N, C-alpha and C positions, 0 to 999 in steps of 0.2 A: 519549444512548442507553439506555433500559433495559437494565438486565441482566438482571432478570428476566424480560421478558418479551424478548428474546435467546434467554435458553436457552431459555424454554419453547418457541418458536417452532422451534427446533432440534430439540426433543423431536416438537414436531407430525411437522415435516418427516421423521424418521424412523419414525413411527409412522404416515404414512396419515392422519392425524385432520384434518376439517374445523373450520370455525368455531368449531361448538357443543364440541367436546372443549375447543376453548381457553377459551374458558367458565367449563366443567367443572371447569378444572385447579385446584389450590387455590395460591395464592400463597406462598412462603415469607418466615418470619420477617425482621424488619430485621438482625437477630442473623446471618443466613444469609450474607448479602448480602456477596459478596468484592468487594474492588476491584479496576476494571477490567484487563481483560488486553490487553494490546496486542503483537501478531504483525509485528516486524520482516523483511522481506525483502530482506538485502543483495542485488542480481541479479548474476547469471551465478558462475562460481567452477571449479575443479577445471579441466578438460580447455577448461572455456568461458571465453576473457578476456574477453567483450564488444567495447566499442568500445576500439579501439588509439589513445593519439594519435600524431601525426607522429613524435614521439622515443621511442614504444615503450611508456612509459607506458598501464598497463591500468586498464580498468573494474571488473574485481571488485575491484581494488585497494581503491577508491575506496569502492565502494560496503561493501564489509567492513569499514573502517576507519570509516566515518564512520557504518553501525549500530551497531558495537560502543561508539561514543560515547553512542551516543544511547541507547542502552541502557539507561548508567550512568547518564546523567540522569537519562532516567527513573527509574529502583531510586530516586536518591539522593533525590528528593521524597517519597518514601514513600508516593504517591497510586495508584499502579503496579505490575501484573505483568507482565513481559513474555519474553516467549521469544523467539526467533529461527527460520528456515527454515534459518540456518546459521552458525554464529559460528567458522568455519574454509575453507580455499580449499578447498572441496568442492565439488562437482556437482551441484546436486537439479533432477531436471525440473520440468516447470512444474507437472504431474503433483499434484507431492509437495508444492510449496508449499502450493498449495491444500487438499490434505489434510489438514496441517500446522495451517494455521488452523480447520479445522472439527475437527479431533481435539481442539484448545487449544480448541477454543471461544472461540474471541478475538471481543472486543467491535471490536476496530477492527483494521485490514490496512493496513499501509506497504510498497510495494514500492519502492526505491529503485536505482536506475540513474542515468547517465552520456549526453548523447548525443552523435554523432558524425553531423553533419551536412552535408552538400551544399555548402553557400556555409561557407566560413569564416568570415567574418564574423560570421555569423548566435550571438550568444551570450546564455546566462541560462537559469533555472531554468523549465521549467513544469510543471504537474500535470493529471493524466489521469483520469478518470473510467471505467467501462465503457457503451457502448452501441453497439446491430446495428450502426451507419453510422459512419463516423468524420467529424468535425466537420471536418476540411477535409483536402485532401492529407497536409500536416506530421504530422496526427494520425492517416492510414492508413497512411503510411512509419514510422510510430516502433512501432506496434503490429506490423506485419510484422516487424518486425528484432526485436521483443524477443518475438516468437513462435516465432521460428524455432530458439531456446537450445535445444529439445530436440532439431532435426535435423529436413531431410528425411522420413524415416522415422515420426517421433513423432504420433499421433492428434491429428486436426485440433483436437478438443474440447479438448485440455489438461488435462481434468478427470475426476475418477472418474464409473463409470457413474451412482452414485448421486447426485451433484452435475448430472450430465447431464439424469439421468429429470426431475428438480426442477426447471430451469431451461426446460424442454421445456412446460411451463406456472406457471410461477411466478417471478418475484423483485419480493419484496416493496418495496411505495411506501418501504416508509419504511429501508431499506436505501438506495435510492435517493437520497431526504435526508441520510442519514447523510453516504452519498459524496460529493455533490453539496457539506455543511456542511465537511465535512474537507477538501475543494481550495480551497474559499471561506479558510477560516481559516489554512492555510499558504501562499496568496498574500498575505494580508494581513498576514501576519506577517513576510514576506520582503520586502514593500513597503519601500524607500528604505534595505534594507540589504544583500539579496542579489538582486546583479541577474535579469531577468524578463525571458522572450521575449515579443514582442508578443502579446497575449492571450494569457496563458499558463496561461488556462484552458480543456482540450481533453478530446474523449471520441475512445474507440475501442474497437475490440472485443481487449481481452487476456485474454489466459487467466488470467492472474493474479489476474484482477479478477473472476473471476465463479463465487465464492460467494455464492447471492443472500440470504444470509443474514448476511454480515458487510460493512459500509459499509468503501469499499476505496479506495484511492487509490493511484496509482502517480507516483513522482516522479522525474521528470528532475534531477540537482543541478545541471547547466551540462553545456556540450557541449566534449566532451573534441577537437574539432576545430577550437577556439578556442583560442588562445595565452594569449589572461588568463584566459578560465574555465579553462584544466588549472592556472597557476598558483594560482588561487583555489582550487582542490579540494583543492591538492595541500601546500599551507599549511596547517600544523596552526592559526594562527589562526585562518585563515579557515575553518575548520572548525569547532572550537568554536562560532562566530557561527552558520554555521547551524544545527548542534545547537541550540543554544540557540533559536534562532528558531522551529524542528519541536517542540519541547520543548513553548513559549509556544503554537506552537498548538493542539497537542493538551491544553492544559492549555482552551485557549479551546475548542475541542469539546468536553468533557466537562464545561465547567463553564456550556453554553449550555439555559436552560431546557428548548428543545425536545427535547433529549435525552432528557431526564427524570431524571437524576442529575448529583452535584457528585463530582467527585475525590476521594479520598481522607476 
């Protein structure tokens, strides 16, 4: 992902400039380029526990613990800046999560969750990208559940009017490609180390993935409705493995020639 192009595109979106305006904008010097900023979004929080395991363990606890560990791991590489939608047990509305990523000019957005599926034998991680139409019934059900975090009275768009207006006419091809690339890198990095659901790369209309300027994916790290997955998600050593694999996937994403830059 080209950081300069990403920043310029956001500026164009705010100013309402077209392609001609983009061509006229000056490029930043190499010295002005900053490290990529990754926005981590631990799902749920505060009064919203998210999925609840049969023994009462909360999704919000898993997502926050994993998010904090991933932030530490990414910062330790020295290649990234990292921001979080929440770093404590607070509730952040879906609209607020999207707007935080926009305000920080994030180069990548990763929303972290855990599944609770009707079939307790189903287990494994899955990675979602944005689409108007869900790729399958499971993806549609997961999106409906995650989008209900703000409650039935929440605005259906889940995003600010500014973002909603942009979405009415624009979702950049580069963002779609970046989101798909991130999902592919996560799936590849997890393969053989972290259990994956069958067909782990899926898509649906997730509120937190609707910023058209930031490559974004939503990761369901496992199923709290499955006893084996719950044990894995609660095990610190297994959580470290998941974080290591996510860090590897993010490195691969930024080092891919198609993304236009190398981290660090």
